[in-house]
BARO-687348 format. One line per field, with one value per atom (N, C-alpha, C, O): x, y, z; atom name; residue number from 1. Coordinates in steps of 0.2 Angstrom, whole numbers, plus 5000, padded with zeros to 4 digits. Atoms other than C-alpha are relative to their C-alpha. Layout:
BEGIN
px	[X / ...] .
py	[Y / ...] .
pz	[Z / ...] .
atom	[CA / ...] .
seq	[NUM / ...] .
END
This chain:
BEGIN
px	[4994 / 4982 / 5005 / 5011 / 4995 / 4992 / 5005 / 5011 / 4996 / 4997 / 5003 / 5008 / 4997 / 5002 / 5007 / 5012 / 4994 / 5014 / 5005 / 5011 / 4995 / 5022 / 5003 / 5008 / 4998 / 5024 / 5006 / 5011 / 4995 / 5033 / 5005 / 5010 / 4993 / 5044 / 5003 / 5009 / 4996 / 5049 / 5003 / 5009 / 4997 / 5052 / 5006 / 5011 / 4995 / 5062 / 5006 / 5012 / 4995 / 5072 / 5004 / 5009 / 4997 / 5076 / 5004 / 5010 / 4995 / 5081 / 5007 / 5011 / 4993 / 5094 / 5005 / 5011 / 4997 / 5101 / 5002 / 5007 / 4999 / 5102 / 5007 / 5007 / 4995 / 5119 / 4999 / 4994 / 5002 / 5120 / 5003 / 5008 / 4999 / 5121 / 5008 / 5011 / 4993 / 5137 / 4997 / 4992 / 5002 / 5137 / 5004 / 5000 / 4997 / 5150 / 5002 / 5003 / 4998 / 5155 / 4995 / 4990 / 5004 / 5146 / 5000 / 5005 / 5000 / 5141 / 5007 / 5010 / 4994 / 5155 / 5006 / 5010 / 4996 / 5167 / 5001 / 5007 / 5001 / 5163 / 5002 / 5005 / 4997 / 5165 / 5007 / 5011 / 4993 / 5182 / 5004 / 5009 / 4997 / 5187 / 5000 / 5005 / 5000 / 5181 / 5004 / 5007 / 4995 / 5191 / 5008 / 5012 / 4992 / 5207 / 5001 / 5006 / 4998 / 5206 / 5001 / 5005 / 4999 / 5203 / 5006 / 5008 / 4993 / 5219 / 5005 / 5010 / 4995 / 5229 / 4998 / 5004 / 5001 / 5221 / 4995 / 4989 / 5005 / 5214 / 4998 / 5001 / 5004 / 5203 / 5004 / 5000 / 4996 / 5217 / 4999 / 4996 / 5000 / 5220 / 4997 / 4997 / 5005 / 5207 / 4996 / 4996 / 5003 / 5195 / 5004 / 5009 / 4997 / 5200 / 4997 / 4992 / 5004 / 5195 / 4993 / 4990 / 5007 / 5179 / 4996 / 4990 / 5004 / 5173 / 5001 / 4996 / 5000 / 5179 / 4996 / 4994 / 5005 / 5168 / 5005 / 5003 / 4996 / 5183 / 4998 / 5000 / 5003 / 5174 / 4996 / 4996 / 5004 / 5162 / 5003 / 5001 / 4995 / 5176 / 5003 / 5004 / 4997 / 5183 / 4994 / 4995 / 5005 / 5166 / 4999 / 4998 / 5000 / 5164 / 5007 / 5006 / 4994 / 5182 / 4999 / 5000 / 5001 / 5179 / 4994 / 4994 / 5005 / 5163 / 5002 / 5000 / 4998 / 5171 / 5007 / 5008 / 4994 / 5189 / 5004 / 5010 / 4995 / 5197 / 4997 / 4998 / 5004 / 5185 / 5004 / 5002 / 4996 / 5200 / 5002 / 5004 / 4997 / 5205 / 4995 / 4996 / 5005 / 5189 / 5002 / 5002 / 4998 / 5195 / 5007 / 5007 / 4994 / 5212 / 4997 / 4999 / 5003 / 5200 / 4997 / 4998 / 5003 / 5191 / 5005 / 5005 / 4994 / 5207 / 5003 / 5005 / 4995 / 5216 / 4996 / 4999 / 5004 / 5201 / 4999 / 4998 / 4999 / 5201 / 5006 / 5006 / 4993 / 5219 / 4999 / 5004 / 5000 / 5213 / 4997 / 4997 / 5002 / 5205 / 5005 / 5003 / 4995 / 5221 / 5005 / 5007 / 4997 / 5230 / 5007 / 5010 / 4994 / 5247 / 5001 / 5005 / 5000 / 5243 / 5000 / 5003 / 5002 / 5237 / 5006 / 5007 / 4995 / 5252 / 5006 / 5009 / 4995 / 5263 / 4998 / 5002 / 5002 / 5253 / 5000 / 4998 / 5000 / 5254 / 4993 / 4992 / 5006 / 5236 / 5000 / 4997 / 5000 / 5240 / 5002 / 4998 / 4998 / 5248 / 4994 / 4993 / 5006 / 5232 / 4994 / 4991 / 5005 / 5221 / 5003 / 5000 / 4998 / 5233 / 5000 / 5000 / 5001 / 5233 / 4993 / 4991 / 5007 / 5214 / 4997 / 4993 / 5001 / 5213 / 5002 / 4998 / 4998 / 5223 / 4997 / 4995 / 5004 / 5214 / 4993 / 4990 / 5007 / 5197 / 5000 / 4995 / 4999 / 5203 / 5001 / 4999 / 4998 / 5210 / 4997 / 4999 / 5003 / 5201 / 4995 / 4993 / 5006 / 5187 / 4993 / 4992 / 5005 / 5171 / 4995 / 4990 / 5005 / 5162 / 5001 / 4997 / 4998 / 5171 / 4997 / 4998 / 5002 / 5163 / 5003 / 5001 / 4996 / 5176 / 5000 / 4996 / 5000 / 5181 / 4995 / 4994 / 5007 / 5164 / 5001 / 5004 / 5000 / 5162 / 5007 / 5008 / 4994 / 5179 / 5004 / 5009 / 4996 / 5186 / 5007 / 5011 / 4993 / 5202 / 5004 / 5009 / 4997 / 5206 / 5000 / 5005 / 5000 / 5201 / 5007 / 5011 / 4994 / 5214 / 5006 / 5010 / 4993 / 5229 / 5000 / 5005 / 5000 / 5223 / 4999 / 5001 / 5002 / 5217 / 4995 / 4989 / 5007 / 5206 / 4997 / 5000 / 5004 / 5193 / 4998 / 4994 / 5002 / 5191 / 4998 / 5002 / 5001 / 5184 / 5006 / 5007 / 4994 / 5199 / 5005 / 5004 / 4994 / 5217 / 5003 / 5003 / 4997 / 5226 / 5008 / 5011 / 4993 / 5245 / 5004 / 5002 / 4996 / 5258 / 5005 / 5010 / 4996 / 5265 / 5007 / 5007 / 4993 / 5284 / 5005 / 5003 / 4995 / 5300 / 4999 / 5002 / 5000 / 5296 / 4996 / 4995 / 5006 / 5281 / 5001 / 4997 / 4999 / 5289 / 5000 / 4997 / 4999 / 5294 / 4993 / 4991 / 5005 / 5278 / 4994 / 4990 / 5004 / 5269 / 5002 / 4998 / 4997 / 5280 / 4997 / 4997 / 5003 / 5272 / 4994 / 4991] .
py	[5004 / 4862 / 5000 / 5002 / 5001 / 4860 / 5006 / 5005 / 4993 / 4879 / 5001 / 5005 / 5000 / 4876 / 4996 / 4998 / 5005 / 4862 / 5004 / 5003 / 4998 / 4872 / 5006 / 5008 / 4993 / 4888 / 4996 / 4999 / 5003 / 4876 / 4997 / 4997 / 5003 / 4868 / 5006 / 5006 / 4994 / 4886 / 5003 / 5005 / 4998 / 4891 / 4996 / 4998 / 5003 / 4876 / 5001 / 5002 / 4999 / 4878 / 5007 / 5007 / 4994 / 4896 / 4999 / 5001 / 5000 / 4891 / 4996 / 4996 / 5004 / 4878 / 5004 / 5003 / 4997 / 4890 / 5007 / 5010 / 4994 / 4905 / 4999 / 4994 / 5001 / 4907 / 5003 / 5007 / 4998 / 4910 / 5008 / 5010 / 4992 / 4929 / 5000 / 4995 / 4999 / 4937 / 5003 / 5007 / 4997 / 4941 / 5007 / 5011 / 4993 / 4956 / 5003 / 5009 / 4998 / 4958 / 5003 / 4999 / 4997 / 4970 / 4996 / 4993 / 5003 / 4963 / 5003 / 5000 / 4997 / 4976 / 4996 / 4993 / 5003 / 4969 / 4993 / 4991 / 5008 / 4950 / 5000 / 4995 / 5001 / 4954 / 5001 / 4996 / 4998 / 4962 / 4994 / 4992 / 5005 / 4948 / 4993 / 4990 / 5006 / 4934 / 5001 / 4996 / 4999 / 4942 / 4999 / 4996 / 5001 / 4943 / 4993 / 4991 / 5008 / 4925 / 4997 / 4993 / 5002 / 4920 / 5001 / 4997 / 4998 / 4928 / 4996 / 4994 / 5004 / 4919 / 4993 / 4990 / 5006 / 4902 / 5000 / 4999 / 5000 / 4902 / 4994 / 4988 / 5007 / 4889 / 4998 / 4996 / 5002 / 4885 / 4992 / 4989 / 5006 / 4867 / 4994 / 4988 / 5004 / 4862 / 5006 / 5012 / 4996 / 4870 / 5005 / 5004 / 4994 / 4887 / 5003 / 4999 / 4996 / 4899 / 5001 / 5000 / 4999 / 4903 / 4994 / 4995 / 5006 / 4885 / 4998 / 4995 / 5002 / 4882 / 5005 / 5004 / 4996 / 4896 / 5004 / 5004 / 4997 / 4905 / 5007 / 5009 / 4994 / 4922 / 4999 / 5003 / 5002 / 4913 / 4998 / 5000 / 5001 / 4907 / 5006 / 5006 / 4993 / 4924 / 5005 / 5008 / 4997 / 4931 / 4997 / 5001 / 5004 / 4918 / 5002 / 5002 / 4998 / 4922 / 5006 / 5007 / 4993 / 4940 / 5001 / 5006 / 4999 / 4938 / 4996 / 4997 / 5005 / 4925 / 5001 / 5005 / 5000 / 4921 / 5005 / 5005 / 4994 / 4935 / 5006 / 5010 / 4994 / 4948 / 5007 / 5012 / 4996 / 4959 / 5003 / 5009 / 4997 / 4960 / 5003 / 5005 / 4996 / 4967 / 5007 / 5008 / 4994 / 4984 / 5000 / 5004 / 5003 / 4977 / 4999 / 5002 / 5001 / 4971 / 5006 / 5007 / 4994 / 4987 / 5004 / 5006 / 4996 / 4997 / 4997 / 5000 / 5004 / 4984 / 5000 / 5000 / 5000 / 4984 / 5006 / 5007 / 4993 / 5002 / 5002 / 5006 / 4999 / 5001 / 4999 / 5000 / 5002 / 4995 / 4993 / 4989 / 5006 / 4980 / 4995 / 4990 / 5003 / 4975 / 4995 / 4998 / 5004 / 4960 / 5003 / 5003 / 4997 / 4969 / 5004 / 5004 / 4994 / 4984 / 4998 / 5000 / 5002 / 4974 / 4996 / 4995 / 5005 / 4962 / 5005 / 5002 / 4996 / 4977 / 5003 / 5007 / 4997 / 4980 / 4994 / 4989 / 5006 / 4971 / 4996 / 4991 / 5003 / 4967 / 4993 / 4988 / 5006 / 4954 / 4994 / 4989 / 5006 / 4942 / 4996 / 4990 / 5002 / 4941 / 4997 / 4992 / 5002 / 4939 / 4993 / 4988 / 5005 / 4926 / 4993 / 4987 / 5005 / 4916 / 4997 / 4991 / 5002 / 4917 / 4996 / 4992 / 5003 / 4911 / 4992 / 4988 / 5006 / 4896 / 4996 / 4991 / 5003 / 4892 / 4998 / 4993 / 5000 / 4894 / 4994 / 4990 / 5005 / 4883 / 4992 / 4988 / 5006 / 4868 / 4999 / 4994 / 5000 / 4870 / 4996 / 4994 / 5004 / 4860 / 5003 / 5009 / 4996 / 4864 / 5002 / 5006 / 4997 / 4866 / 5007 / 5011 / 4993 / 4883 / 5005 / 5011 / 4995 / 4890 / 4999 / 5000 / 5001 / 4886 / 4993 / 4989 / 5006 / 4871 / 4997 / 4991 / 5003 / 4868 / 4993 / 4993 / 5006 / 4850 / 4997 / 4993 / 5003 / 4846 / 5001 / 4998 / 4999 / 4853 / 5002 / 5000 / 4999 / 4859 / 4993 / 4992 / 5006 / 4842 / 4995 / 4992 / 5004 / 4833 / 5003 / 4999 / 4996 / 4846 / 4997 / 4995 / 5002 / 4840 / 4992 / 4989 / 5008 / 4821 / 4998 / 4992 / 5001 / 4822 / 4994 / 4995 / 5003 / 4808 / 5000 / 4997 / 4999 / 4812 / 4994 / 4991 / 5006 / 4799 / 5001 / 5006 / 4999 / 4798 / 4997 / 5000 / 5002 / 4788 / 4998 / 4996 / 5002 / 4784 / 4996 / 4996 / 5005 / 4769 / 5003 / 5005 / 4998 / 4772 / 4996 / 4990 / 5005 / 4764 / 4997 / 4999 / 5005 / 4750 / 4998 / 4998 / 5001 / 4746 / 4997 / 4994 / 5003 / 4742 / 5002 / 4998 / 4997 / 4752 / 4997 / 4998 / 5004 / 4741 / 4993 / 4989 / 5007 / 4725 / 4996 / 4990 / 5004 / 4720 / 5000 / 4994 / 5001 / 4724 / 4995 / 4992 / 5006 / 4712 / 4994 / 4989 / 5006 / 4698 / 4998 / 4991 / 5002 / 4698 / 4997 / 4995] .
pz	[4996 / 5105 / 4995 / 4998 / 5005 / 5089 / 5000 / 5000 / 4998 / 5091 / 5006 / 5006 / 4994 / 5108 / 5000 / 5002 / 5001 / 5104 / 4995 / 4996 / 5004 / 5090 / 5003 / 5001 / 4996 / 5102 / 5004 / 5005 / 4995 / 5115 / 4996 / 4999 / 5004 / 5101 / 4999 / 5000 / 5001 / 5096 / 5006 / 5005 / 4994 / 5113 / 5003 / 5006 / 4998 / 5117 / 4995 / 4997 / 5004 / 5101 / 5001 / 4998 / 4999 / 5105 / 5007 / 5008 / 4994 / 5123 / 5000 / 5004 / 5001 / 5116 / 4997 / 4998 / 5004 / 5104 / 5004 / 5002 / 4997 / 5116 / 5004 / 5007 / 4995 / 5125 / 5006 / 5006 / 4995 / 5142 / 5001 / 4997 / 5000 / 5148 / 5004 / 5006 / 4996 / 5157 / 5006 / 5006 / 4994 / 5175 / 5000 / 5002 / 5000 / 5174 / 4993 / 4993 / 5006 / 5157 / 4995 / 4994 / 5005 / 5145 / 4993 / 4991 / 5007 / 5127 / 4996 / 4992 / 5004 / 5120 / 5003 / 4998 / 4997 / 5133 / 4997 / 4995 / 5001 / 5129 / 4993 / 4991 / 5007 / 5110 / 4999 / 4997 / 5001 / 5111 / 5003 / 5000 / 4998 / 5122 / 4996 / 4996 / 5004 / 5111 / 4994 / 4992 / 5006 / 5097 / 5002 / 4999 / 4998 / 5108 / 5002 / 4999 / 5000 / 5114 / 4995 / 4994 / 5007 / 5098 / 4995 / 4990 / 5003 / 5093 / 5004 / 5001 / 4996 / 5107 / 4998 / 4997 / 5001 / 5104 / 4994 / 4994 / 5006 / 5086 / 4997 / 4999 / 5001 / 5079 / 4993 / 4988 / 5007 / 5064 / 4999 / 4995 / 5001 / 5067 / 5004 / 5004 / 4996 / 5079 / 5004 / 5002 / 4997 / 5091 / 5004 / 5008 / 4997 / 5098 / 5006 / 5008 / 4994 / 5112 / 4999 / 5003 / 5001 / 5104 / 5000 / 5002 / 5000 / 5103 / 5007 / 5009 / 4994 / 5120 / 5005 / 5011 / 4995 / 5127 / 5005 / 5011 / 4995 / 5135 / 5003 / 5009 / 4997 / 5137 / 5005 / 5010 / 4994 / 5148 / 5007 / 5012 / 4994 / 5159 / 5003 / 5009 / 4997 / 5160 / 5004 / 5009 / 4997 / 5164 / 5008 / 5012 / 4994 / 5178 / 5005 / 5012 / 4996 / 5184 / 5003 / 5009 / 4997 / 5186 / 5004 / 5008 / 4995 / 5195 / 5008 / 5013 / 4993 / 5208 / 5002 / 5007 / 4997 / 5211 / 4998 / 5001 / 5003 / 5201 / 4999 / 4995 / 5000 / 5205 / 5000 / 4997 / 4999 / 5209 / 4993 / 4992 / 5006 / 5191 / 4994 / 4988 / 5004 / 5184 / 4997 / 4991 / 5001 / 5184 / 4994 / 4990 / 5004 / 5175 / 4993 / 4988 / 5006 / 5162 / 4996 / 4990 / 5003 / 5159 / 4997 / 4991 / 5002 / 5158 / 4993 / 4988 / 5005 / 5147 / 4993 / 4987 / 5007 / 5134 / 4997 / 4991 / 5002 / 5133 / 4995 / 4991 / 5004 / 5126 / 4992 / 4988 / 5007 / 5109 / 4999 / 5004 / 5002 / 5100 / 4997 / 4996 / 5003 / 5093 / 5004 / 5009 / 4997 / 5099 / 5001 / 5006 / 5000 / 5094 / 5006 / 5010 / 4995 / 5105 / 5007 / 5011 / 4993 / 5120 / 5002 / 5008 / 4998 / 5119 / 5004 / 5008 / 4997 / 5125 / 5007 / 5010 / 4994 / 5140 / 5006 / 5005 / 4995 / 5157 / 5001 / 5004 / 5000 / 5155 / 4995 / 4997 / 5004 / 5141 / 5004 / 5003 / 4996 / 5154 / 5003 / 5003 / 4997 / 5164 / 4995 / 4996 / 5006 / 5147 / 4998 / 4998 / 5002 / 5141 / 5005 / 5004 / 4995 / 5158 / 5000 / 5001 / 5000 / 5158 / 4995 / 4995 / 5006 / 5140 / 5001 / 4999 / 5000 / 5144 / 5004 / 5002 / 4995 / 5160 / 4997 / 4999 / 5001 / 5152 / 4994 / 4993 / 5006 / 5136 / 5003 / 5000 / 4997 / 5148 / 5005 / 5007 / 4994 / 5164 / 4999 / 4994 / 4999 / 5170 / 4996 / 4998 / 5002 / 5160 / 5006 / 5005 / 4994 / 5177 / 5001 / 5004 / 4998 / 5178 / 4995 / 4996 / 5005 / 5161 / 4993 / 4988 / 5007 / 5148 / 4998 / 5000 / 5002 / 5140 / 4997 / 4998 / 5001 / 5132 / 4996 / 4991 / 5005 / 5126 / 5001 / 4996 / 4999 / 5133 / 4994 / 4993 / 5006 / 5117 / 5000 / 4996 / 4997 / 5126 / 5001 / 4998 / 4997 / 5133 / 4994 / 4993 / 5006 / 5116 / 4996 / 4994 / 5005 / 5107 / 5003 / 4998 / 4998 / 5118 / 5001 / 5004 / 4999 / 5119 / 5007 / 5008 / 4993 / 5137 / 5001 / 4999 / 4998 / 5142 / 5006 / 5011 / 4994 / 5155 / 5003 / 5000 / 4996 / 5168 / 5006 / 5009 / 4993 / 5185 / 5004 / 5009 / 4995 / 5192 / 4995 / 4989 / 5003 / 5186 / 5005 / 5011 / 4997 / 5190 / 5000 / 4995 / 5000 / 5195 / 4995 / 4995 / 5005 / 5183 / 5005 / 5008 / 4996 / 5192 / 4996 / 4990 / 5003 / 5190 / 5005 / 5010 / 4996 / 5198 / 5008 / 5012 / 4993 / 5214 / 5004 / 5010 / 4994 / 5220 / 4999 / 5000 / 5001 / 5215 / 5006 / 5006 / 4994 / 5232 / 5004 / 5007 / 4997 / 5239 / 4997 / 5001 / 5003 / 5227 / 5002 / 5000 / 4998 / 5233 / 5005 / 5006 / 4993 / 5250 / 5000 / 5005] .
atom	[N / CA / C / O / N / CA / C / O / N / CA / C / O / N / CA / C / O / N / CA / C / O / N / CA / C / O / N / CA / C / O / N / CA / C / O / N / CA / C / O / N / CA / C / O / N / CA / C / O / N / CA / C / O / N / CA / C / O / N / CA / C / O / N / CA / C / O / N / CA / C / O / N / CA / C / O / N / CA / C / O / N / CA / C / O / N / CA / C / O / N / CA / C / O / N / CA / C / O / N / CA / C / O / N / CA / C / O / N / CA / C / O / N / CA / C / O / N / CA / C / O / N / CA / C / O / N / CA / C / O / N / CA / C / O / N / CA / C / O / N / CA / C / O / N / CA / C / O / N / CA / C / O / N / CA / C / O / N / CA / C / O / N / CA / C / O / N / CA / C / O / N / CA / C / O / N / CA / C / O / N / CA / C / O / N / CA / C / O / N / CA / C / O / N / CA / C / O / N / CA / C / O / N / CA / C / O / N / CA / C / O / N / CA / C / O / N / CA / C / O / N / CA / C / O / N / CA / C / O / N / CA / C / O / N / CA / C / O / N / CA / C / O / N / CA / C / O / N / CA / C / O / N / CA / C / O / N / CA / C / O / N / CA / C / O / N / CA / C / O / N / CA / C / O / N / CA / C / O / N / CA / C / O / N / CA / C / O / N / CA / C / O / N / CA / C / O / N / CA / C / O / N / CA / C / O / N / CA / C / O / N / CA / C / O / N / CA / C / O / N / CA / C / O / N / CA / C / O / N / CA / C / O / N / CA / C / O / N / CA / C / O / N / CA / C / O / N / CA / C / O / N / CA / C / O / N / CA / C / O / N / CA / C / O / N / CA / C / O / N / CA / C / O / N / CA / C / O / N / CA / C / O / N / CA / C / O / N / CA / C / O / N / CA / C / O / N / CA / C / O / N / CA / C / O / N / CA / C / O / N / CA / C / O / N / CA / C / O / N / CA / C / O / N / CA / C / O / N / CA / C / O / N / CA / C / O / N / CA / C / O / N / CA / C / O / N / CA / C / O / N / CA / C / O / N / CA / C / O / N / CA / C / O / N / CA / C / O / N / CA / C / O / N / CA / C / O / N / CA / C / O / N / CA / C / O / N / CA / C / O / N / CA / C / O / N / CA / C / O / N / CA / C / O / N / CA / C / O / N / CA / C / O / N / CA / C / O / N / CA / C / O / N / CA / C / O / N / CA / C / O / N / CA / C / O / N / CA / C / O / N / CA / C / O / N / CA / C / O / N / CA / C / O / N / CA / C / O / N / CA / C / O / N / CA / C / O / N / CA / C / O / N / CA / C / O / N / CA / C / O / N / CA / C / O / N / CA / C / O / N / CA / C / O / N / CA / C / O / N / CA / C / O / N / CA / C / O / N / CA / C / O / N / CA / C / O / N / CA / C / O / N / CA / C / O / N / CA / C / O / N / CA / C / O / N / CA / C / O / N / CA / C / O] .
seq	[1 / 1 / 1 / 1 / 2 / 2 / 2 / 2 / 3 / 3 / 3 / 3 / 4 / 4 / 4 / 4 / 5 / 5 / 5 / 5 / 6 / 6 / 6 / 6 / 7 / 7 / 7 / 7 / 8 / 8 / 8 / 8 / 9 / 9 / 9 / 9 / 10 / 10 / 10 / 10 / 11 / 11 / 11 / 11 / 12 / 12 / 12 / 12 / 13 / 13 / 13 / 13 / 14 / 14 / 14 / 14 / 15 / 15 / 15 / 15 / 16 / 16 / 16 / 16 / 17 / 17 / 17 / 17 / 18 / 18 / 18 / 18 / 19 / 19 / 19 / 19 / 20 / 20 / 20 / 20 / 21 / 21 / 21 / 21 / 22 / 22 / 22 / 22 / 23 / 23 / 23 / 23 / 24 / 24 / 24 / 24 / 25 / 25 / 25 / 25 / 26 / 26 / 26 / 26 / 27 / 27 / 27 / 27 / 28 / 28 / 28 / 28 / 29 / 29 / 29 / 29 / 30 / 30 / 30 / 30 / 31 / 31 / 31 / 31 / 32 / 32 / 32 / 32 / 33 / 33 / 33 / 33 / 34 / 34 / 34 / 34 / 35 / 35 / 35 / 35 / 36 / 36 / 36 / 36 / 37 / 37 / 37 / 37 / 38 / 38 / 38 / 38 / 39 / 39 / 39 / 39 / 40 / 40 / 40 / 40 / 41 / 41 / 41 / 41 / 42 / 42 / 42 / 42 / 43 / 43 / 43 / 43 / 44 / 44 / 44 / 44 / 45 / 45 / 45 / 45 / 46 / 46 / 46 / 46 / 47 / 47 / 47 / 47 / 48 / 48 / 48 / 48 / 49 / 49 / 49 / 49 / 50 / 50 / 50 / 50 / 51 / 51 / 51 / 51 / 52 / 52 / 52 / 52 / 53 / 53 / 53 / 53 / 54 / 54 / 54 / 54 / 55 / 55 / 55 / 55 / 56 / 56 / 56 / 56 / 57 / 57 / 57 / 57 / 58 / 58 / 58 / 58 / 59 / 59 / 59 / 59 / 60 / 60 / 60 / 60 / 61 / 61 / 61 / 61 / 62 / 62 / 62 / 62 / 63 / 63 / 63 / 63 / 64 / 64 / 64 / 64 / 65 / 65 / 65 / 65 / 66 / 66 / 66 / 66 / 67 / 67 / 67 / 67 / 68 / 68 / 68 / 68 / 69 / 69 / 69 / 69 / 70 / 70 / 70 / 70 / 71 / 71 / 71 / 71 / 72 / 72 / 72 / 72 / 73 / 73 / 73 / 73 / 74 / 74 / 74 / 74 / 75 / 75 / 75 / 75 / 76 / 76 / 76 / 76 / 77 / 77 / 77 / 77 / 78 / 78 / 78 / 78 / 79 / 79 / 79 / 79 / 80 / 80 / 80 / 80 / 81 / 81 / 81 / 81 / 82 / 82 / 82 / 82 / 83 / 83 / 83 / 83 / 84 / 84 / 84 / 84 / 85 / 85 / 85 / 85 / 86 / 86 / 86 / 86 / 87 / 87 / 87 / 87 / 88 / 88 / 88 / 88 / 89 / 89 / 89 / 89 / 90 / 90 / 90 / 90 / 91 / 91 / 91 / 91 / 92 / 92 / 92 / 92 / 93 / 93 / 93 / 93 / 94 / 94 / 94 / 94 / 95 / 95 / 95 / 95 / 96 / 96 / 96 / 96 / 97 / 97 / 97 / 97 / 98 / 98 / 98 / 98 / 99 / 99 / 99 / 99 / 100 / 100 / 100 / 100 / 101 / 101 / 101 / 101 / 102 / 102 / 102 / 102 / 103 / 103 / 103 / 103 / 104 / 104 / 104 / 104 / 105 / 105 / 105 / 105 / 106 / 106 / 106 / 106 / 107 / 107 / 107 / 107 / 108 / 108 / 108 / 108 / 109 / 109 / 109 / 109 / 110 / 110 / 110 / 110 / 111 / 111 / 111 / 111 / 112 / 112 / 112 / 112 / 113 / 113 / 113 / 113 / 114 / 114 / 114 / 114 / 115 / 115 / 115 / 115 / 116 / 116 / 116 / 116 / 117 / 117 / 117 / 117 / 118 / 118 / 118 / 118 / 119 / 119 / 119 / 119 / 120 / 120 / 120 / 120 / 121 / 121 / 121 / 121 / 122 / 122 / 122 / 122 / 123 / 123 / 123 / 123 / 124 / 124 / 124 / 124 / 125 / 125 / 125 / 125 / 126 / 126 / 126 / 126 / 127 / 127 / 127 / 127 / 128 / 128 / 128 / 128 / 129 / 129 / 129 / 129 / 130 / 130 / 130 / 130 / 131 / 131 / 131 / 131 / 132 / 132 / 132 / 132 / 133 / 133 / 133 / 133 / 134 / 134 / 134 / 134 / 135 / 135 / 135 / 135 / 136 / 136 / 136 / 136 / 137 / 137 / 137 / 137 / 138 / 138 / 138 / 138 / 139 / 139 / 139 / 139 / 140 / 140 / 140 / 140 / 141 / 141 / 141 / 141 / 142 / 142 / 142 / 142 / 143 / 143 / 143 / 143] .
END
C-alpha cells in the first residue's frame, strides 16, 4: 500500500514537471525557436519569451490559424541559429510577430504562461472594464 502511494506521488510529480508536447514542431525546431524568441524578448529586466512559453504559442499557431506558415518556419530555421543571420531574412518578421503575439496574447492560445507578459507591461486582467465617465456623459446623467 505504501509503495503504491509513493509510486502515485512520483507519477504526479513527474506529470506536473513535464512540459506539454508539440503538435508540429520537432524538438530541434523548438529548441532553435526558443533560443531565437529569447533573443527577441530576453529575460533581462523581467520575464521573457522563454518564461511566457512563446514556443508553445508558435506551435499552436502553426498547427491551427497560421498552418500556411509552417514551411516558412522550416526554411527560415535552416538559415542558421543566429539571430543576426535570421534578421536579414523575410522569415524574421513572421518570427517577431509570433513572438510578440505569444508574449502578450491570451494564455488560452498557448503563450503568455502565468500572464507574465501582461504583468510585465502592467496590464490588469479583469472580466469586465467600466468606461471612463466624463464630460461626454454629463448631459445623460442629468435626466
